[in-house]
C-alpha positions as CSV (number, residue, x, y, z in Angstrom):
1,M,183.9,81.1,165.5
2,S,181.4,79.0,165.3
3,Y,178.1,77.6,163.4
4,N,175.4,75.8,164.1
5,G,173.6,73.0,162.1
6,K,171.2,70.0,162.3
7,I,172.1,66.6,161.6
8,S,169.7,65.3,158.5
9,T,169.1,63.0,156.3
10,S,169.6,63.3,152.4
11,G,168.9,60.4,150.1
12,N,170.6,57.0,151.7
13,S,173.4,58.8,153.9
14,E,173.2,61.4,156.5
15,A,174.0,64.9,156.2
16,I,174.9,67.8,158.2
17,R,173.4,71.0,157.7
18,L,174.9,74.5,159.1
19,D,174.8,77.8,158.9
20,K,175.3,79.1,155.1
21,D,177.0,82.1,156.8
22,L,179.9,79.4,157.2
23,F,180.6,79.3,153.3
24,K,180.0,82.7,153.2
25,Q,183.0,83.6,155.5
26,H,184.5,80.4,154.7
27,P,185.2,79.9,150.5
28,E,186.7,76.3,151.2
29,F,184.0,74.5,152.1
30,R,182.5,75.2,149.0
31,R,180.0,73.6,146.7
32,H,181.2,70.3,146.1
33,A,184.8,70.3,147.6
34,T,185.8,67.0,149.2
35,V,185.9,66.8,153.4
36,R,187.2,64.4,155.1
37,A,185.5,64.0,159.3
38,D,188.1,62.7,161.9
39,V,185.9,61.9,165.0
40,I,188.9,63.0,167.9
41,G,187.0,62.4,170.9
42,P,183.2,61.7,172.1
43,G,180.3,63.7,170.7
44,T,184.0,66.3,168.7
45,M,184.5,66.1,165.3
46,L,187.1,68.0,162.6
47,I,186.0,68.6,159.7
48,Q,188.9,69.2,156.4
49,V,188.8,69.9,153.2
50,V,191.2,67.4,151.6
51,D,191.4,68.2,148.0
52,N,194.7,70.1,148.3
53,H,198.0,68.2,148.5
54,E,198.6,70.0,151.9
55,A,195.5,68.4,154.0
56,E,196.0,64.9,151.8
57,N,199.9,64.7,152.8
58,D,199.5,65.2,155.8
59,N,198.7,62.8,158.2
60,D,197.3,64.4,162.3
61,P,193.9,66.0,161.7
62,V,194.4,67.3,165.4
63,V,198.2,68.8,165.2
64,R,197.0,70.7,162.4
65,A,193.8,72.1,163.6
66,F,196.2,73.0,166.7
67,L,198.7,74.9,164.7
68,S,196.6,76.6,163.0
69,F,194.3,77.7,165.7
70,I,198.2,79.0,167.4
71,E,198.6,81.0,163.6
72,K,194.9,82.6,164.1
73,D,196.3,84.2,167.2
74,M,199.7,84.8,166.9
75,C,198.1,87.0,163.5
76,E,194.8,88.4,165.0
77,S,197.3,89.1,168.5
78,P,200.8,89.7,168.0
79,S,201.0,91.4,171.8
80,N,201.1,87.7,172.6
81,I,204.0,86.4,171.9
82,S,207.3,87.0,173.9
83,Q,210.4,85.6,174.1
84,V,211.5,82.6,176.6
85,S,213.0,84.3,179.2
86,Q,216.7,82.5,181.4
87,D,214.0,81.8,184.1
88,Q,211.9,80.2,181.8
89,M,215.4,78.9,180.4
90,E,217.3,77.7,183.6
91,K,213.6,75.7,184.3
92,I,214.1,73.8,180.8
93,A,217.4,72.7,181.4
94,E,217.4,71.5,185.9
95,L,213.5,70.0,183.7
96,T,216.0,67.9,181.5
97,K,219.3,67.2,182.9
98,G,220.0,64.2,182.2
99,V,217.9,63.8,179.2
100,S,219.8,61.9,176.1
101,V,217.2,61.7,172.8
102,S,218.6,61.2,168.6
103,D,216.3,62.4,166.2
104,D,216.3,58.3,165.9
105,D,214.9,57.8,168.7
106,D,211.6,56.0,168.6
107,L,208.5,58.0,170.6
108,G,206.1,54.7,169.4
């Protein structure tokens, strides 16, 4: 779901005003909630409530947003979930043949 808004001034700060429906439909964005904004690309921002410990301890907002999206889709459309086929498993095995990894590997 998308919500429209405008950037305006509030005192000495810039503010983002959003449709009241957002706050009615998502009470976690209640008045005085502490939020964090992460710029994840040009013209794209991810805003999250951070006054719960889960959000504060997870430092990758993009992965968290993606996993939330996947969770929502799985709950709303469970028929989209399917088991990995034997053909897919064989293709995966072929693509990763000779690749060895360890839990201790530094992936950068």
